[in-house]
C-alpha positions, 0 to 999 in steps of 0.5 A: 838634612842637607842630604836631602834631594827636594826635587821641585815641580813633581810631574811626569819627569820630575815624580820618575827621577825620584822613584828611579832614586829609590829605585835604585837604592841609593836614596831613602824615601824619606830623603826626597822632597819633591813639591807639586802645586797640587798635592793630590798628583803626589798621592803615589809617592806620599805612600812610597814614604817620599815627602810631598808639600806646595812649598818650593821654599821650604823643600830649597831649604831642607835640600842639600841637592835640589833639581829643577824640574818643571815646564820651561814656561815656569821655570823663571817664576821658579826661580824667583821664587827660590832665589833667597833659598837657593842663595842661603843653602846653597845647594847642589844645583841640577835643571833637567828643564828644556831648552834652559841654559845655565847663565839664565839660571844664575842670572 
């Protein structure tokens, strides 16, 4: 379970990160969990064996590493949603969200 990587935000950037991790050969598709509000946007990832879900909380709870790849205007809502799960599972947290500081995420 802790070998899983959750990517919160399966838009262009999140999906590209997922595909790059698999293509590198260092991450198996079954060890990735990508979230998106509408799963239909993740069909191509599912076809590659990557786990997809609409539940950010479930993804965080199953991962040892969480990559946040949402739009800047979505970050506060996403962080509030996953805060308790982050505190419980204490994964490595990586953000690729433009313009958001580490102190903003920590608060």
